[in-house]
C-alpha positions, 0 to 999 in steps of 0.5 A, a space after each residue: 658773650 652776647 646773650 643771643 649768641 649764647 642762646 644760639 648755642 643753647 638751642 643747638 643743645 636743645 635740639 639734641 635734648 629733644 631727641 632724648 626727650 622723644 626717646 623717653 616719651 616712647 618708653 613703656 607707660 608706667 604709673 598707670 592702672 597696670 604699672 604703679 611702680 616708680 622709675 629711677 632714671 639715670 642722669 648724666 651731668 655735662 659741663 663745658 668750660 671754654 676757651 681753655 686755656 685762657 689768659 688771666 683776666 679773660 672771660 670763660 663761658 661755662 655751660 652745664 646741663 643734664 643729658 636730656 630735658 625733663 619730659 614734657 618741659 616747654 617754654 610755656 610750662 614750669 617743668 624744670 631741672 632744680 638745684 644746679 650747683 657750681 663750685 670753683 676752686 682757684 689755684 690758691 685753694 679758695 672756693 666759690 659756689 654758685 647755685 641755681 634753685 631753678 634752671 629757667 631754660 626748659 632744656 636744662 642748660 645753664 650758662 655762666 660767665 666767669 673771669 679767672 684772676 689767678 695764673 694756674 689751674 682752676 677746678 670746676 665742679 658741677 653738681 646735680 642732686 637727685 630730683 623727683 618729678 613732681 608734675 602731673 603726667 606719666 613720670 610723676 613721682 619718678 626719680 632722676 638720679 644725682 650726677 656731677 661733672 668736673 673740669 680743669 681750666 688752665 689760666 696762663 699769663 699769655 692772653 688770647 687774641 681779642 675776637 674781632 667785634 666788627 670789620 671796619 666801616 667801608 672806605 670804598 663804594 659799597 652796596 647791599 647785602 652787607 656781610 654779617 661780619 661787618 657789624 658796625 655797618 649798621 651805623 651807616 645803613 638804614 631803611 625807610 619803612 614809612 609811617 609809623 617807623 619814619 616819624 612824619 612820613 607820608 603826612 602833608 607838610 611834615 618832613 620825614 625824620 630818619 633816625 638811622 644811618 648817614 645822609 648825603 653831604 653833597 649834590 652828587 647825583 647817582 641816577 635819575 629816572 622819569 616818573 612821567 612826561 615832564 618839563 616843557 611841552 615844546 612847540 607853540 600849541 600851548 596856551 603859554 609858550 614854554 608851558 610845562 606838564 602838570 606836576 600834580 603839585 596841588 591835589 594830585 601829588 606824585 611819588 607819595 609814600 615811597 618805601 626803602 628796604 634792603 637797598 631797594 626803593 618801592 613806589 607807585 607811578 602816576 596814572 593820567 592826571 592822578 598821582 596814583 593808579 599806575 604800576 608799583 615798582 621796585 628799583 635798586 637804590 644804588 643804580 636806579 635799575 628796575 627790578 620788578 613792577 606789578 599792577 597793584 590793582 589787578 585784583 580789583 582792590 587797590 593793594 598798594 603797599 602802605 609801609 614796610 615791615 622788618 621784624 626781628 624774631 627771637 624764638 627758641 631755634 631762630 634769631 634775626 630779622 625774618 627773611 626779606 621782610 614784608 610790604 604791607 598793603 592796607 585796604 578796607 573790605 566789607 565785613 572784614 574792616 581794615 585788611 592787611 595784605 602782604 607782598 614779598 619785597 624781593 619778588 613782588 609776589 602777593 602772599 596769601 597772608 590775610 590779616 582782617 579787622 586790624 584796629 585803629 588807634 595811634 601807631 608806634 614802632 616797637 623795639 623789634 620792628 613790630 607795629 604797635 597800636 594804642 586803642 582807647 575804648 569806653 566800655 561804659 556810657 556817656 554818663 558813666 564812662 569806663 575807659 580802657 587802654 590797650 596795646 595791639 601788637 603786630 607780632 602777635 598777628 604775623 612774624 611768629 605770633 598768633 596767626 603765623 610762625 617763621 615756617 609759614 611767614 607768607 601765609 595765614 589768615 588771622 582776625 586781628 581783633 581777637 584778644 590774643 592780638 593785644 599785649 595788654 588791655 588795662 583800665 584807666 581813670 579818665 573822666 567824661 567822654 571825648 577822649 582821644 589817644 595821644 597824637 599831635 593834631 598837626 603832623 604824624 608825631 604820636 604822643 607815645 613813648 613805648 613802655 613809658 607814657 602816653 598823652 590822652 587829649 580831651 577837647 580842642 585848644 582853640 579855633 578861629 571862627 573863620 577856619 573851616 578846619 577848626 573846632 570853635 568852643 569856649 570849653 577848656 581842653 584836658 591832657 592826661 598822661 597815662 603810664 605805660 611802664 609795666 610796673 605802673 601800667 595805666 596809672 595817671 601820672 598827671 592831668 592838666 586843664 588848658 584854656 582856649 588860645 587867646 585872641 581867637 587863635 587856632 591852636 594845636 599840639 604841633 610836635 614834641 620832644 620825648 627825649 627832653 620831655 617837651 610838647 609844643 602848642 603852636 598858634 596858627 594866626 600869631 605864629 607863637 609856640 609854647 613848650 610844656 613839660 611831659 613830666 608835669 603838663 605845665 608851661 616851660 616857656 612861651 610864647 616864642 615868636 619868630 622875628 618879624 620880617 617882611 615875609 613872615 606873614 606868608 606862614 599863615 597861608 599854610 601851617 608853619 609845621 614845627 618839628 623837633 630833633 637834636 634838642 631843637 624846635 624848627 619851623 619854616 613855611 611860606 616865609 622862606 626862612 628856617 627858624 631854630 629854637 632851643 626846645 628846653 628854653 624856647 630861645 631862638 638859636 639861629 635863622 637860615 635864609 635871611 643872610 648873604 651867599 650860602 644863607 639866603 632864600 631871597 627870590 627877588 622878582 622870581 615870585 610874589 613872596 620875596 623869598 622861596 617858600 621852604 618846606 622840610 622834606 627830610 631830616 637825617 644825620 644832623 642835616 635838614 633837607 628842605 626845598 622850595 614849593 608852592 601850593 598851586 603854582 603857575 606853569 611854567 614853574 617859577 625859576 630858581 627854586 632850590 633843594 637845600 641841605 642845612 646843618 641842623 646844629 648851626 644852620 650852615 648851608 652844606 649844599 644846594 641845587 635846583 629842585 622843587 618840592 612835593 608838598 602835597 604828598 607829605 614832602 616825601 624824600 626818603 633817605 636810606 643807605 646814605 642816599 636822598 631820593 626826591 621827585 623833581 617837578 621841574 622835569 618830572 623825574 626822580 633824582 637820587 643823591 648820594 656819594 658815588 663811585 669814581 674811576 681813575 686811569 693812569 698812563 705813561 706814553 714813553 715807558 722806557 726813558 734814558 737816564 736824566 730824561 723826564 716822564 709825563 704821567 697822565 690819566 683821568 678821574 671820572 664819575 661812574 655812578 650809574 646815572 652817567 651811563 643813562 642814554 643822554 649822559 652817555 651820548 654827551 660824555 662818550 669818554 666819561 663824566 669828569 669828577 669835580 670838586 665838592 664845591 663845584 658839584 652843584 653847578 656840575 650836576 645841573 650841567 650834567 643832568 638838568 641841561 644847564 649851561 656848562 659852568 666856567 669855574 669848575 675845579 677838579 679833584 686832587 690826584 696824588 702820585 707816588 712811586 716805588 723805585 728800583 731800590 724798593 723805596 715808596 715815596 710820593 712824587 707830587 700832586 696835581 688837580 684834574 681839569 675836565 677829568 684829566 691830569 698830568 705831571 711831568 717828573 724827572 726820575 733821580 735814579 735808574 731802574 724800574 719804577 711802579 707808579 701809583 695814582 690815587 684819588 682819596 675821595 670826597 663828599 661826592 665820590 668814593 676813592 679810586 686808584 690805578 697803577 702803571 710802570 716805566 723804566 729808566 735805562 742807563 745813558 749810552 756811552 759817548 763815542 771817542 773822537 779820532 785824532 787827524 791823520 799825521 803823515 811823515 815828511 817824505 810822504 807829505 812831500 810826495 803828496 804835495 808834489 802830486 797835487 802840484 803836478 795835477 794842478 799844472 796838467 789842468 792849467 796846461 789843458 785849459 790853455 790848449 783848449 782855449 787856443 784851439 777855440 781861437 783858430 779860424 
């Protein structure tokens, strides 16, 4: 059984023991000046063995306790029950004994897991010996009597059903909340909390790395939402015909630092020319529906959330993430330093929680969602330094810590600089001054592994004399690795000296791979990379250069931003090419962008670079999402820039569509719950990409047909993502937006949402048709592919009777599946009428009939002659 599940059971018992403890506490005082007697308190032993009966080889849970907790026992003190003993006698008479000299739980409950290996009856004997209360207080010297309990366990050959660990992953469209019995759904769901929880988030030129969940595998658009007036201004009253609105791409970036929690997207709107200052919004990630908006500057102080906070609290009576989490805004207040204020993400309510004097330092996500800060301080002097390294922990400030607890999660005022807000503060051996706690100089990758090591850096590694952002010196730099292992906390693991970069290169620690133990030096001017060991600080490989292509020199214009993931080192930039190196060897594995269709970022005459500059927006689920960009682009923006999804392992392009990056905002493109959400400067809108719902209809016009006839089965498959109901899309597609194949998805989405021409080569989706016939046999009858969302199949039933028709679209990378049902009947063939033989008259009747006819003819002839003669008379 999971320990947390066990603890939940124990805490229920704990509540019961508290009642008993309170009764003891209200007893008449003794061992005082008026009562020096020793009390003998009767004990009652209890034990549960479950499940009972159980199958051989299956686990049982044994819980043992003695009535109430000892008086005054708490988590913080050492008052405990002693010397529990459990003797188990197997069906064959063999025994085993387990002892607990001290019961660690203050409630006196001891948990034990046992697996019986024989069929038959087991005897469990729990013994608690007499115990004297030895701690100070009212009950000191009192005696708690011995007690015991016996239980019998029946073990059978028949096995109990294995309890379900989780219901399966979804095969259909899903939304939040995720029902708790669907445990495994954690693997497809995720949040985007911002730095430090998403590596690289919110830092210029460094794509955010999402470690959890899934990411979109096609260009299917879920919804779009205007962020500002965007696209073409229109008319002739502009300096350049066809000029667009300013997108904020230089130093007024839009959509900076978006956050996603519990399927909800949070972001700030721009105000005027500024990329910030507007309202702060909450939007449903699946639908784009606005949930709430606030003026985050209404108090006169900008309180725009900086990060999301989801903390898992594990206390005596409560387990799990604290409700709703928090949106945390960081600001500066006079005499209070850095101040954190918090919002309820569900409502936008500004809580009364007020955390003052939050320290600086390197920020790292902790194992339970806490915000850890590593603070390096010299308590000595420049000539006689005395360095200390401390770990500050947000859970000691809110979320059950020093300032608040779960009962008042949204309130509390705490001075975060107090010593109680730190997990530890330890002396470390660093020589000299100028040390900084480990962080990558370019990017937001902290050189820290929680409970393992931290790299401290002294000095710089090389600066070009003409680079205004570089420190120029001839002095070597130093890196010292400090142990964060609790058993070796503060010990120096290694220290290394590094000479300045050769040939006047500007050198930085650009990134690292803590899993493979490599940190990387990158040189700006030469594009060289070097790999060093986090275990020894020594060179592993390098220099490693990108291939010399016609566009590689453009990478100098903006740092080529290496990052690590999946055991690789990736670099890209203005060259338009994405390079992948093996992080342990430095060898080039593949290059994306220099090949043919599906592997080309060539721009031709569209821009001066020859290629479309490529910058990584996000990395998730084995995929790299990157987009074309420029620092100070002309208006209108150059055409043809693409948002691309590339397989991070082999460099294959999985999909691409029109898009322009948001470089100066830190390439913010959050990925959560399988959706990628980006700002597209081409039209000033937010786009959300992901796998969406579909709808299928099926119909039969003539639902009763005669046997031997064919039936026409027809229907539609449409895209019903919320974006298809937006005003423009609903007006253009009154009968619904047709669903199309993955291979056609990019062109189709550009037609539906980006006002591009209707593609002529779109392929539809496959629909499978099956029936249950009148003999109750289920069988497929054919497949067909939609055209413009419509499908049809002409089929001739082979037997008579009632048919149920099932039409199914099994889904794709773009859509979840959909199904529909209809019915028809085949009636028996109507009997053919029998032909009657001609009438046969007897000879006499025939003679009479002929005579009659002859007489009539003769009369007619005579009559005709008479009329003719009369007409001849004069």
